[in-house]
LOSE-582701 format. One record per residue (C-alpha): y, x, z; residue in one letter. Coordinates in nm, 3 decimals. Example, Ala and Ser with C-alpha at 12.3 -4.5 7.8 and 13.67 -1.06 7.14 Angstrom:
2
{y->-0.450&x->1.230&z->0.780&code->a}
{y->-0.106&x->1.367&z->0.714&code->s}
***
This chain:
146
{y->0.000&x->0.000&z->0.000&code->m}
{y->0.240&x->0.285&z->0.079&code->r}
{y->0.209&x->0.419&z->-0.275&code->h}
{y->0.285&x->0.091&z->-0.449&code->k}
{y->0.664&x->0.152&z->-0.487&code->p}
{y->0.595&x->0.497&z->-0.630&code->i}
{y->0.344&x->0.357&z->-0.879&code->l}
{y->0.590&x->0.086&z->-0.983&code->i}
{y->0.866&x->0.344&z->-1.036&code->a}
{y->0.634&x->0.563&z->-1.243&code->i}
{y->0.522&x->0.265&z->-1.452&code->t}
{y->0.880&x->0.153&z->-1.518&code->v}
{y->0.980&x->0.508&z->-1.615&code->t}
{y->0.691&x->0.540&z->-1.858&code->l}
{y->0.756&x->0.198&z->-2.013&code->v}
{y->1.126&x->0.276&z->-2.065&code->v}
{y->1.028&x->0.613&z->-2.209&code->y}
{y->0.779&x->0.461&z->-2.453&code->s}
{y->1.037&x->0.214&z->-2.585&code->f}
{y->1.313&x->0.473&z->-2.616&code->s}
{y->1.105&x->0.730&z->-2.808&code->v}
{y->1.049&x->0.491&z->-3.096&code->g}
{y->1.421&x->0.420&z->-3.126&code->q}
{y->1.551&x->0.777&z->-3.158&code->v}
{y->1.626&x->0.902&z->-3.506&code->t}
{y->1.516&x->1.255&z->-3.589&code->q}
{y->1.820&x->1.471&z->-3.648&code->i}
{y->1.851&x->1.803&z->-3.823&code->p}
{y->1.951&x->2.080&z->-3.583&code->v}
{y->2.125&x->2.388&z->-3.716&code->s}
{y->2.359&x->2.647&z->-3.571&code->p}
{y->2.613&x->2.584&z->-3.849&code->d}
{y->2.944&x->2.659&z->-3.679&code->t}
{y->3.166&x->2.549&z->-3.970&code->d}
{y->3.102&x->2.177&z->-3.926&code->n}
{y->3.234&x->1.965&z->-3.643&code->k}
{y->2.981&x->1.697&z->-3.542&code->p}
{y->3.090&x->1.347&z->-3.634&code->s}
{y->3.082&x->1.074&z->-3.368&code->p}
{y->2.757&x->0.950&z->-3.529&code->e}
{y->2.607&x->1.302&z->-3.514&code->d}
{y->2.709&x->1.330&z->-3.150&code->t}
{y->2.549&x->0.993&z->-3.072&code->r}
{y->2.224&x->1.102&z->-3.241&code->l}
{y->2.227&x->1.436&z->-3.059&code->i}
{y->2.275&x->1.259&z->-2.725&code->m}
{y->1.989&x->1.020&z->-2.806&code->q}
{y->1.764&x->1.313&z->-2.894&code->a}
{y->1.859&x->1.489&z->-2.568&code->k}
{y->1.787&x->1.174&z->-2.370&code->l}
{y->1.450&x->1.122&z->-2.540&code->a}
{y->1.355&x->1.483&z->-2.466&code->s}
{y->1.469&x->1.448&z->-2.104&code->a}
{y->1.258&x->1.135&z->-2.069&code->q}
{y->0.960&x->1.316&z->-2.222&code->e}
{y->1.007&x->1.594&z->-1.966&code->i}
{y->1.016&x->1.344&z->-1.680&code->l}
{y->0.702&x->1.171&z->-1.807&code->a}
{y->0.537&x->1.512&z->-1.844&code->g}
{y->0.626&x->1.601&z->-1.486&code->l}
{y->0.478&x->1.279&z->-1.354&code->v}
{y->0.155&x->1.325&z->-1.551&code->t}
{y->0.149&x->1.707&z->-1.532&code->q}
{y->0.147&x->1.723&z->-1.913&code->d}
{y->0.282&x->2.076&z->-1.945&code->f}
{y->0.242&x->2.087&z->-2.323&code->e}
{y->0.467&x->1.783&z->-2.356&code->s}
{y->0.723&x->1.936&z->-2.121&code->i}
{y->0.722&x->2.264&z->-2.313&code->e}
{y->0.760&x->2.084&z->-2.645&code->s}
{y->1.050&x->1.867&z->-2.524&code->a}
{y->1.220&x->2.169&z->-2.366&code->a}
{y->1.188&x->2.346&z->-2.703&code->g}
{y->1.367&x->2.057&z->-2.870&code->v}
{y->1.644&x->2.082&z->-2.610&code->l}
{y->1.670&x->2.456&z->-2.675&code->s}
{y->1.716&x->2.391&z->-3.047&code->k}
{y->1.970&x->2.118&z->-2.984&code->i}
{y->2.171&x->2.356&z->-2.765&code->s}
{y->2.225&x->2.571&z->-3.076&code->l}
{y->2.436&x->2.293&z->-3.226&code->s}
{y->2.806&x->2.369&z->-3.233&code->p}
{y->3.012&x->2.215&z->-2.956&code->p}
{y->3.271&x->1.954&z->-3.050&code->p}
{y->3.619&x->2.098&z->-3.072&code->k}
{y->3.902&x->1.980&z->-2.853&code->f}
{y->4.153&x->2.023&z->-3.136&code->e}
{y->4.368&x->1.728&z->-3.034&code->e}
{y->4.475&x->1.888&z->-2.709&code->s}
{y->4.481&x->2.243&z->-2.842&code->g}
{y->4.340&x->2.355&z->-2.509&code->a}
{y->4.137&x->2.670&z->-2.564&code->e}
{y->4.020&x->2.659&z->-2.202&code->s}
{y->3.850&x->2.322&z->-2.269&code->a}
{y->3.640&x->2.487&z->-2.541&code->d}
{y->3.547&x->2.764&z->-2.298&code->e}
{y->3.444&x->2.515&z->-2.030&code->i}
{y->3.234&x->2.317&z->-2.277&code->y}
{y->3.078&x->2.641&z->-2.402&code->e}
{y->2.985&x->2.722&z->-2.040&code->h}
{y->2.803&x->2.390&z->-2.009&code->f}
{y->2.631&x->2.439&z->-2.345&code->r}
{y->2.509&x->2.787&z->-2.253&code->l}
{y->2.390&x->2.669&z->-1.912&code->e}
{y->2.202&x->2.386&z->-2.083&code->f}
{y->2.038&x->2.638&z->-2.319&code->a}
{y->1.947&x->2.868&z->-2.030&code->r}
{y->1.788&x->2.584&z->-1.833&code->l}
{y->1.598&x->2.458&z->-2.140&code->a}
{y->1.452&x->2.807&z->-2.179&code->g}
{y->1.349&x->2.810&z->-1.814&code->q}
{y->1.184&x->2.470&z->-1.855&code->l}
{y->0.982&x->2.603&z->-2.148&code->e}
{y->0.874&x->2.911&z->-1.953&code->r}
{y->0.777&x->2.724&z->-1.636&code->h}
{y->0.587&x->2.461&z->-1.834&code->a}
{y->0.403&x->2.731&z->-2.029&code->r}
{y->0.305&x->2.886&z->-1.692&code->n}
{y->0.208&x->2.542&z->-1.557&code->r}
{y->0.447&x->2.573&z->-1.261&code->e}
{y->0.506&x->2.212&z->-1.161&code->l}
{y->0.750&x->2.265&z->-0.873&code->e}
{y->0.960&x->2.519&z->-1.063&code->a}
{y->0.967&x->2.293&z->-1.370&code->t}
{y->1.075&x->1.995&z->-1.161&code->a}
{y->1.347&x->2.201&z->-0.993&code->y}
{y->1.488&x->2.322&z->-1.326&code->v}
{y->1.474&x->1.967&z->-1.465&code->q}
{y->1.685&x->1.848&z->-1.171&code->q}
{y->1.936&x->2.128&z->-1.232&code->n}
{y->1.953&x->2.039&z->-1.599&code->m}
{y->2.022&x->1.674&z->-1.513&code->t}
{y->2.301&x->1.781&z->-1.276&code->a}
{y->2.448&x->2.002&z->-1.550&code->t}
{y->2.440&x->1.712&z->-1.796&code->c}
{y->2.618&x->1.485&z->-1.550&code->i}
{y->2.885&x->1.748&z->-1.480&code->a}
{y->2.942&x->1.806&z->-1.852&code->c}
{y->2.972&x->1.434&z->-1.922&code->h}
{y->3.221&x->1.403&z->-1.635&code->d}
{y->3.422&x->1.688&z->-1.787&code->f}
{y->3.418&x->1.532&z->-2.135&code->i}
{y->3.523&x->1.191&z->-1.997&code->r}
{y->3.801&x->1.338&z->-1.785&code->d}
{y->3.930&x->1.568&z->-2.058&code->h}
{y->4.262&x->1.435&z->-2.193&code->p}
***
């Protein structure tokens, strides 16, 4: 009986994950620095990041390290995408702050891959939590940026 809430939470997570995976469009990922992502590109990139994050969470719950490693690899490739420019404000420091978040995201994605490859559940879960916190901080920055 004590485990029922945990089982319900896991089931809900997996159901949401299974529905979301089918709705994400595959996007090309390239480190082309000459092109600024369009709002549609940004939306697709965010959907792909979310789908990969959900795959990592599902992999953690089921100890599917291959799935975690694969999803972390996708996140690593996505992190190569150029950051959006803050041309409207002309603030060079905003680009530097965003670049910090992007590099931290890439670093954490690499750690996720490594820990999953080594089948280190606790380390993988810890890095996943750090990555989630980094994503939240970056989104707060983007929202608060004039």
